N, C-alpha and C positions, 0 to 999 in steps of 0.2 A: 772451561767455566763460561766463557762469553757465549759459546754455542748453545749451552744449556739455557742460559737466560733468554736468548733469542727464541729458542724453541718454546719456552714457557710463555713468553709474550705472545707469540703466534697462537698457541692453544687458547690462552685467555681471550685473545682478540676474536678467534673463531667462535668461542663460546658466547661471547657478547653479541656477535653478529647473528648467530643462531637464535639466540633468545629475543633479541630486539627486532629482528626482521619481521616477524608476524605483527608487531604493533604497527608497522609502516605499511603492510600489504593488505589493506582493509578488504572486506567483502565488497562484491559488486554493489552498486548504489541501491538496487532494489532489495537488498538484504539488510540494509542499514536499519537500525532501530529494533532488531530482533532481540527480544527478551524472553524470559521464562514465564512471565505473567500471561495467564490465559484470559481471553475475552470471549464471551459467548455472543454470537451474532446470528440473526435470522436472515437468510437470503431467499428472496422470491424471484423465480426466474421461469421462463418457458422451457419445456423439455428439450427442444430442438436447438437451443442456443449453445454453441461450443465455447464461445468466449466467456459466457457466464461460468462455465465449469472451470476454464483456466483461471478466472478471477478467484474463484473459490479456492483453487490450488494455492494461489498467491496468498490468500488469507491464512490458509492452513500453515504455510511456510513461515508465517509470522505469528504462530501459536494462537490463532483464533480457533474457537470450537464452532464449527459451522453447522447450523440446522438448516438444511437445504430443502425448500418448499418449491416443488414443481406445480405451477398453476397454469390454467389455459390462457389467461389474460392478466397481465401485471397492471394494466391501465387503471382498473378501479382502485386498487390498492394505492397507487401513485396519487390519485385524486383524494382519497380519503386521508392520506398522510400530508397533503399539502405540497407535493412536489410541483414546483412551477413548470408549465409546459415547455418553456424553453430550456429547461434543465433535464429533460427526459433523456434517459438512456434505455439500455435493454434489460437491466435488472434493478431491484430495489432491495435495500436491506434495512433492518432496524437492529440498534444496539444501544442499550441503556438510555432509552427515550429519544435517541437521535435517529435520523433518517439518512441513509447513504444511498445516493443515486449514481449508478454507473461504475466506471472503472477508477474508483478512488483508490490511491495507493494506502496500503496498511499503515504506513507510517503517519499519513494525514489523519486517518481515523483514530489512531492512538493519541495523537496531539489533540484532536477535538474532544475525546473523552474527558480530558482535564479541563476543559472550557465549558462551564455550565451554560453560557450564553448562547453557544452554537447549537442549533436545532436541526440543521441539514447540511450535508456536504454533497456536492455534485460535480461530476465531470460530464458535461452534456455530450450527447452523441457517442460515438464510438472511435475515439482518437487512436490512431495507429501508434504503437509504441507504448501506450499506457498498459498498466497491469491487466492481463487478460487479452490485450490486443497486441501483445509483443511476440507475435509468431516469428519464427526464423525467417530471415530475409525481409521482413516488413520494415518500411521506413520507420524511423523514430521521430515523430513530430512533437514539437513542444505542446504542453497543455496546461490548463489552469484548473484548480480545484476551487470551486466557488462555495461560499457558505451563506447560509441564511441564519440570522439570529433571532432571538426571541421577540424582537421588535419588527421582524419582517425585512430587516435591512439586508441587501445582498452585497457581498464583498468577495474579493480574491482572498482565499485562505492560503493557497501556496501555488507555486509555479514550478513546472519541471521542463528543463530544456533538453535533456538527454536521458530520459528515464530508462 
């Protein structure tokens, strides 16, 4: 009888561990915030840019519906949309009246969508380790996502130490 109780306890414990373990073994950081809600985004990039294509893949992994616009020169669009020159990167996107410049993580874009005051997010340059610049073997550098609000004020929207 005691052996039967011990066996039952072990089976119950094993079942609990099997059910509970996935709750503690979260997705990699870059997959956090994935939800079923779809967001449509227009991305403008040059045809030759490989990291832009990889960033688009990152967006799609986060349930963005990407309209990919290949253009000869993205600079006129950046100027038209008011992207500060110190915030320039290789691609520009538009979503729900907001401008996204560079390798901004999908999670930051989703967070900004709920903030009406934010007009622009940017990751200036091409930071190794940011989405789209996270090639195998590439160093993972810390980076910041900067925001520009409706008053033109620039601030740090989010920071990533090991994306």
